[in-house]
PASEDO-424294 format. One line per 3 residues: number of its first residue (from 1); their letters; for each residue x, y, z of C-alpha. Coordinates in steps of 0.05 Angstrom, whole numbers, padded with zeros to 5 digits, m for minus. Example, Ala and Ser with C-alpha at 12.3 -4.5 7.8 and 13.67 -1.06 7.14 Angstrom:
1) as) 00246,m00090,00156; 00273,m00021,00143 $
end
This chain:
1) mli) 04663,03258,05063; 04633,03225,05000; 04580,03278,05002 $
4) raa) 04630,03337,05004; 04669,03304,04942; 04607,03301,04905 $
7) svl) 04588,03371,04921; 04657,03395,04899; 04657,03356,04836 $
10) sqd) 04589,03377,04819; 04607,03454,04818; 04667,03448,04767 $
13) sde) 04650,03386,04729; 04608,03369,04669; 04608,03293,04695 $
16) dvt) 04546,03264,04722; 04559,03258,04794; 04490,03231,04813 $
19) nlf) 04517,03165,04830; 04563,03194,04884; 04505,03234,04915 $
22) kra) 04465,03169,04913; 04522,03130,04947; 04535,03181,05001 $
25) lal) 04461,03182,05018; 04457,03105,05020; 04515,03108,05068 $
28) npa) 04487,03161,05112; 04408,03167,05098; 04403,03201,05167 $
31) ssi) 04446,03264,05150; 04411,03326,05143; 04473,03358,05113 $
34) ahi) 04477,03304,05059; 04405,03316,05040; 04411,03392,05037 $
37) taa) 04477,03381,04996; 04442,03336,04950; 04381,03383,04943 $
40) nye) 04429,03437,04923; 04458,03395,04864; 04386,03378,04846 $
43) lsf) 04360,03450,04846; 04425,03471,04808; 04415,03420,04748 $
46) gdp) 04342,03416,04738; 04302,03369,04784; 04269,03413,04831 $
49) rrg) 04220,03358,04852; 04276,03315,04873; 04310,03374,04904 $
52) qdh) 04247,03390,04944; 04245,03317,04969; 04317,03325,05000 $
55) iet) 04302,03389,05027; 04241,03361,05064; 04278,03302,05087 $
58) smr) 04333,03352,05110; 04278,03394,05153; 04251,03329,05180 $
61) ldp) 04318,03300,05200; 04340,03365,05237; 04276,03411,05248 $
64) lsp) 04312,03453,05294; 04375,03463,05247; 04420,03522,05248 $
67) ira) 04414,03526,05172; 04338,03526,05179; 04342,03595,05134 $
70) tqv) 04379,03557,05079; 04329,03499,05079; 04265,03541,05078 $
73) gml) 04303,03588,05025; 04322,03527,04981; 04250,03500,04989 $
76) gga) 04225,03567,04961; 04270,03557,04905; 04245,03488,04888 $
79) lfa) 04175,03510,04889; 04189,03566,04847; 04221,03523,04798 $
82) qgl) 04164,03479,04794; 04116,03541,04781; 04086,03539,04853 $
85) fae) 04095,03615,04860; 04048,03629,04919; 04079,03573,04961 $
88) ave) 04151,03592,04940; 04132,03665,04962; 04111,03640,05034 $
91) amk) 04179,03598,05044; 04223,03656,05020; 04188,03703,05067 $
94) esg) 04202,03652,05124; 04274,03649,05101; 04281,03723,05098 $
97) hln) 04254,03727,05167; 04305,03680,05192; 04363,03709,05156 $
100) pav) 04348,03776,05126; 04418,03785,05095; 04412,03732,05043 $
103) pqv) 04407,03767,04973; 04374,03705,04941; 04312,03714,04984 $
106) yag) 04299,03784,04953; 04312,03757,04883; 04273,03697,04889 $
109) lav) 04212,03740,04921; 04219,03792,04863; 04211,03745,04811 $
112) aya) 04158,03698,04846; 04114,03757,04856; 04123,03781,04783 $
115) hlg) 04099,03715,04764; 04040,03722,04809; 04021,03786,04778 $
118) dla) 04036,03828,04836; 04088,03874,04809; 04083,03925,04864 $
121) aar) 04111,03870,04911; 04160,03848,04860; 04190,03917,04851 $
124) aaa) 04189,03927,04929; 04232,03859,04935; 04276,03876,04879 $
127) ael) 04291,03945,04911; 04316,03909,04974; 04368,03869,04929 $
130) prh) 04423,03929,04927; 04422,03929,05002; 04452,03860,05006 $
133) tal) 04491,03851,04942; 04521,03892,04884; 04494,03841,04833 $
136) slr) 04437,03861,04788; 04375,03816,04792; 04395,03783,04723 $
139) emg) 04464,03769,04755; 04433,03736,04814; 04390,03692,04770 $
142) eim) 04456,03669,04734; 04485,03649,04801; 04424,03615,04826 $
145) wra) 04403,03575,04766; 04448,03531,04723; 04387,03494,04692 $
148) paq) 04364,03525,04631; 04288,03517,04643; 04296,03546,04714 $
151) lal) 04340,03605,04689; 04289,03619,04635; 04233,03620,04684 $
154) fme) 04270,03667,04730; 04290,03713,04672; 04216,03714,04650 $
157) gva) 04202,03742,04717; 04257,03793,04715; 04229,03814,04644 $
160) mie) 04160,03827,04676; 04190,03868,04726; 04230,03909,04683 $
163) sa) 04174,03919,04633; 04127,03942,04687 $
end
């Protein structure tokens, strides 16, 4: 329950809830859900490397997880935020294969392809987005990234697509 409380507090609070996540993981280090929840916090607030560590731990703890598409999609986000665009594309493609209805996959693919210089693939991924959400690519970025550096990186990719 502590991991859920930390997750809820992290969504609507400016307070540092890092210690709650650490305590929850110390109490239950073998919880795949606790690690993926902690990863979401880390990705949202700007530590993609630590988020990647939690995602990979979650995937090791539950390799056949029913949330595998989420795990792999979040891994793609962590890789993207670290500037590992080719690796991010591979993870996001796997996530999209597992669950093609998730709009974050297409938004992530679009900007990762843009950063790789493959603007045709970026535009193709962006063209898929309206089939899954009414939100624009820019609006998706604002939902996906709270950390200023990661949001800026995402928006740079959007600008590349829009200027092409």
